[in-house]
C-alpha positions as CSV (number, residue, x, y, z in Angstrom):
1,M,94.7,199.1,143.4
2,A,94.3,196.2,141.0
3,R,95.1,196.8,137.4
4,D,92.4,196.4,134.8
5,R,92.7,193.3,132.8
6,P,93.7,194.2,129.1
7,A,91.0,193.7,126.5
8,P,91.2,190.4,124.7
9,G,93.4,190.4,121.6
10,P,92.6,188.8,118.2
11,V,91.2,185.3,118.1
12,F,93.5,182.6,117.1
13,T,92.3,180.2,114.4
14,F,93.7,176.7,114.5
15,T,95.1,175.3,111.2
16,S,97.0,172.5,113.0
17,V,97.4,171.1,116.5
18,S,100.1,168.6,117.6
19,L,100.0,167.1,121.2
20,W,102.5,164.9,122.9
21,S,103.5,164.1,126.5
22,R,106.1,161.9,128.3
23,P,104.3,159.4,128.6
24,L,101.0,160.0,127.1
25,N,99.1,159.4,130.4
26,T,101.0,162.1,132.5
27,M,99.3,165.1,133.7
28,K,101.3,167.5,131.5
29,V,100.6,167.4,127.6
30,F,102.3,169.8,125.3
31,A,100.6,171.3,122.4
32,L,102.2,172.9,119.5
33,L,99.7,175.2,117.9
34,C,99.9,176.6,114.4
35,G,97.5,178.9,112.8
36,T,96.7,182.5,112.0
37,V,95.4,185.6,113.8
38,A,93.5,188.5,112.4
39,G,95.1,189.9,109.3
40,G,96.5,186.6,108.2
41,L,99.6,186.6,110.4
42,G,100.8,183.0,110.8
43,L,102.1,181.9,114.2
44,G,103.4,178.8,115.8
45,F,104.1,178.3,119.6
46,A,103.8,175.9,122.4
47,V,101.6,175.8,125.5
48,G,101.4,173.3,128.4
49,L,97.9,171.8,128.9
50,K,96.5,169.5,131.5
51,P,94.2,166.7,130.4
52,S,91.6,167.7,132.9
53,E,91.1,171.1,131.2
54,R,87.6,171.6,129.9
55,A,87.3,171.4,126.2
56,D,85.3,174.8,126.0
57,Q,87.8,176.7,128.2
58,D,89.8,179.5,126.7
59,A,93.4,180.1,127.5
60,E,95.3,183.4,127.0
61,V,98.9,183.7,125.9
62,A,100.7,187.1,126.0
63,L,102.4,187.8,122.7
64,S,105.2,190.2,122.1
65,E,105.1,193.4,119.9
66,A,107.0,191.7,117.2
67,Q,104.7,188.8,117.0
68,L,101.5,190.9,116.8
69,G,103.0,194.2,115.2
70,Q,101.3,196.2,117.8
71,Q,102.4,199.0,120.1
72,S,102.1,196.8,123.3
73,P,101.7,193.2,124.0
74,A,98.2,191.8,124.0
75,P,96.7,188.5,125.1
76,L,95.7,186.2,122.5
77,R,92.6,184.1,123.1
78,L,92.8,180.4,122.4
79,E,90.1,177.9,122.3
80,V,92.0,175.0,123.9
81,P,91.1,171.5,122.7
82,K,90.6,168.9,125.5
83,A,94.1,167.5,125.8
84,T,93.8,163.7,126.2
85,P,95.8,160.7,125.2
86,E,92.9,159.9,122.9
87,L,93.3,163.1,121.2
88,A,96.9,162.7,120.7
89,D,96.3,159.2,119.3
90,Q,94.1,160.8,116.8
91,I,96.6,163.3,115.8
92,H,99.9,161.2,115.8
93,G,98.5,157.7,115.7
94,P,98.8,155.3,118.7
95,I,102.4,155.3,120.1
96,S,103.8,151.8,121.1
97,P,104.7,151.0,124.7
98,N,108.3,151.6,125.7
99,Y,109.8,148.4,124.5
100,A,113.2,149.1,126.4
101,L,111.7,148.7,129.9
102,A,113.1,145.6,131.8
103,S,109.4,144.9,132.7
104,N,108.9,144.1,128.9
105,G,111.7,141.6,128.9
106,T,114.4,143.8,127.8
107,V,118.1,143.2,129.1
108,A,120.9,145.8,129.4
109,T,124.6,145.0,129.7
110,G,127.9,146.8,129.6
111,G,129.5,149.3,131.9
112,T,128.3,149.8,135.6
113,Q,124.8,149.4,136.7
114,P,123.3,148.8,133.1
115,A,120.0,147.7,134.5
116,L,119.3,151.3,135.6
117,L,119.0,152.3,131.8
118,I,115.8,150.3,131.5
119,D,114.1,150.5,135.0
120,G,111.8,153.4,134.0
121,N,113.2,155.9,136.5
122,V,113.7,159.3,134.9
123,T,113.3,161.4,137.9
124,N,115.2,160.0,140.9
125,Y,118.8,160.3,140.1
126,D,121.8,162.5,141.5
127,G,125.5,162.7,141.5
128,G,126.0,159.1,142.7
129,N,122.8,157.2,142.0
130,G,120.2,156.4,139.4
131,Y,122.5,156.2,136.4
132,A,124.7,153.8,134.3
133,A,128.2,154.6,133.3
134,T,131.0,153.5,131.0
135,D,134.8,154.2,131.4
136,L,135.9,156.5,128.5
137,N,139.4,155.6,129.3
138,Q,139.1,152.1,128.2
139,P,140.0,151.3,124.6
140,G,137.0,151.3,122.3
141,P,135.3,152.8,124.3
142,P,133.0,150.1,125.7
143,P,129.2,150.4,124.9
144,F,126.0,149.6,126.5
145,L,124.1,146.8,124.9
146,I,120.3,146.7,125.1
147,Q,118.7,143.4,123.9
148,F,114.9,143.2,123.3
149,K,112.8,140.1,124.2
150,Q,111.9,140.0,120.5
151,T,112.5,142.0,117.3
152,Y,110.5,145.2,117.2
153,T,109.8,147.8,114.5
154,L,111.2,151.0,115.9
155,N,111.6,154.5,114.7
156,V,112.2,156.6,117.9
157,V,114.9,156.1,120.7
158,R,115.1,158.5,123.7
159,I,118.1,158.8,125.9
160,L,118.2,160.7,129.1
161,L,121.9,161.8,129.7
162,W,122.9,162.8,133.2
163,N,122.1,166.4,133.5
164,K,122.5,167.8,137.0
165,D,125.0,170.3,135.9
166,E,126.1,172.1,132.7
167,R,128.3,169.2,131.4
168,F,127.7,167.8,127.9
169,Y,128.3,164.6,126.3
170,R,128.8,162.8,122.8
171,Y,127.7,159.5,121.8
172,K,126.7,157.0,119.0
173,L,123.6,154.8,118.9
174,E,123.4,151.8,116.6
175,A,120.9,149.0,116.0
176,S,121.1,145.4,115.0
177,P,118.2,143.4,113.4
178,D,119.2,140.2,115.3
179,D,121.0,138.8,118.4
180,T,123.6,136.8,116.6
181,S,125.3,138.7,113.8
182,N,127.7,141.6,114.0
183,T,125.5,143.7,111.7
184,W,125.0,147.2,113.0
185,V,123.2,150.2,111.5
186,M,124.0,153.9,112.7
187,L,120.8,155.5,114.0
188,A,122.5,158.6,115.3
189,D,126.0,159.8,115.3
190,K,126.5,162.4,118.0
191,S,130.2,162.0,118.3
192,V,131.0,164.8,116.0
193,E,133.4,167.5,117.4
194,G,131.5,170.6,118.5
195,L,128.4,168.8,119.5
196,Q,127.1,169.5,123.0
197,C,124.4,166.9,124.0
198,R,122.7,167.5,127.3
199,G,119.5,165.9,129.0
200,W,116.9,164.3,126.9
201,Q,117.9,163.1,123.4
202,T,115.0,162.4,121.1
203,L,116.3,160.4,118.1
204,N,113.9,159.8,115.1
205,F,114.8,157.5,112.2
206,K,113.5,155.4,109.4
207,P,111.3,152.5,110.8
208,Q,113.3,149.4,110.9
209,S,113.5,146.0,112.7
210,V,115.5,146.2,115.9
211,R,116.5,143.3,118.3
212,R,119.5,145.1,119.8
213,L,120.7,148.7,120.5
214,R,124.3,149.7,121.0
215,L,124.9,152.9,122.8
216,T,128.5,154.2,123.0
217,G,129.5,157.1,124.8
218,T,132.7,159.0,123.4
219,Y,133.0,162.2,125.4
220,N,132.2,163.9,128.7
221,S,133.2,167.5,129.1
222,A,133.5,167.1,133.0
223,N,135.3,163.6,133.4
224,P,136.3,160.5,131.5
225,Q,132.9,158.6,132.1
226,F,129.7,158.4,130.1
227,H,126.5,158.6,132.2
228,A,123.0,157.8,131.0
229,V,120.0,157.5,133.1
230,E,117.4,155.9,130.8
231,V,117.0,154.6,127.3
232,E,113.4,154.2,125.7
233,A,112.5,152.7,122.4
234,Y,109.2,153.3,120.5
235,F,107.3,153.1,117.3
236,A,105.5,156.2,116.7
237,P,103.7,156.5,113.3
238,N,104.7,160.2,112.8
239,G,107.8,160.3,115.0
240,M,108.1,162.4,118.1
241,P,109.0,166.0,118.5
242,Q,112.8,166.4,119.1
243,R,113.6,167.1,122.8
244,A,110.0,167.9,123.7
245,E,110.8,166.7,127.2
246,E,113.1,169.6,127.8
247,M,110.3,172.2,127.4
248,D,109.1,173.7,130.8
249,F,105.8,175.4,130.8
């Protein structure tokens, strides 16, 4: 016999909504919802939405006893805004194209198969294909260099580290405002002992003019090679949520 559906819980009142996706025109859009329920309890949580969902359609999220302060979990009714790239633009401001793509005139050098860093492929890779590598046994160690067709204002770089097992990496990311000098600015130093970097890395920094990126792997817990699948570069007016791509709804 089918169980009766529990009665709807308190209605969630939005105080802020943040939408993002990878990229904005994909079918999965993430929403970070912040607001209050009956009694003034503030909550924040994430849900996965599809752009095709109706603007007037409700969604339900089962909340724990601790969140609701009740004896048993109850569904919380949400009025879901229509999740579209246009709505994301209204909230975050328009996000630039991925300037790091080879199709936008960017060139990658260093290590083995550096062109794979900027080919746009973030899904089809395995233990022997689909990624670029540098040898950590070499003095330095050697970096990847990514040179844009022109100087862009950037404030977000995303890096997909090879992640088909539990290994972790360490690395440094630097930027140069031109293609001739040896002037480099540290954007992110993830080489510190104890850090364990896996999968997507979303690096937000102060907007600056960038002509080149230098990505230097410093450690791999599995072997003496640094493996990166993709590098992306953007200008996003309000930045991007860190490691949003790792969320799985």
